[in-house]
N, C-alpha and C positions, 0 to 999 in steps of 0.2 A: 916538179916536186923536188927541186934541188935542195930547198930549205929543209925538207923532211929528212933527207939523207945526211946533210951536213950537220944539222943540229936538231935531232929528233925531240929533245926535251924542250927546246925553244919553240919548235913548231907545235908541239902538243899544247904548250901554254898559250900560244897565239890562237890556235883553233878553239881552245876552251873559252878564251876571251871573246872570240868572234861568235861562238855559239850563244854566249850570254847576251851579247849586243844585238844579235840578229837571230832570235829564236825561231823564226819562220824559214830560215835558210838551211836547207839540208846539207850543203857542202861541208861546213865545218864539222857537223856531226859525223858525216861519212869519214872525214879525215881523222877525227878522234878515234873512231872505231878501227880504221885501218892501222893507225899507228900503234894503238894498244894491242890489237890482235897480233901484230908482227913482233911485238916485244917479247923476247924469250923469257925475260925475268919478270914479266907482269904478275902482279899480285892477283889473288882471287877478286879483290875489290876492283882492280883495274880491268880485269876481264869482264866483270859484270857491267862496269861503266861502258866498255866497248859494245856490249850487246844492247844496253839501253840506248846508247847514242845511235846505233844503226837502226834499231827499231823505231826510234823517233824520226829519223831521216826518212824511213820507209813510210811512216804514218803521214808525214808532211806531204809526201808526193803521191799518196794513194797506192803505194807499192807498184809503180809503173815504170821504174827505171832499173835496168839490169845492173848497173854499177852499184846501186844501193843494195840490191839483192845479194850481189857478190860480197859487199862489205859486211852485210849481216851474216852471210855464210861463214866468212872468215872469223868474225867475232864469235859466233856460236861454236865453231870448231876449236878456237883457242880456249873457250870456256869449257870444252869437253862435251858439248852437246852435238854429237855426230848426226843424230837424226834431224835436229833442227837445222844444222848446216846443210845437210843434203836437201832438205825441203827448200831452203833459201836458194841454193844453187840451181835446183830444178825449176823454181819459179823464175829465176833469172834467165834460164834457157828458154822458157816459154815466152819471155818478153823480147828476146833479141831478134826474132824473125829470121830473116835471110842473111844476117851479118855473120860471115864465116869466122872472123877473128874473135868476136865475142862468143860464138858457139864453141869454138875450140878452147878458148880460155876457160869457160865454165865447165866444159867436159873434163878438162885437166883438173880443175878443182874437185869435181866429183870423183875422179879416179884416185886422187890423193887421199880421199877419205877411206878407201878400201884397205 
């Protein structure tokens, strides 16, 4: 994700374009959600876009991927929906099974909400 760090605005534009061109691909939606959720100066409209993108990515995959649950949790947290963020992170934890790195990552996300 070097592009997202080097040029977040360019990356966001590219992911938005990819989401329009491939609406059934959850990856660009996930990245839109992550980029907007991480943006300290995001407007309320951008935070809402982050939540919508993450929700659509989850819908496309049947809510079966922990990385998308994490993205939704981050987007909801950025939008001020702590309960929704907690629910998404907890769902992600339920999806990771025995993967210790994912378990730890999502537990840290939950702890940060407190």
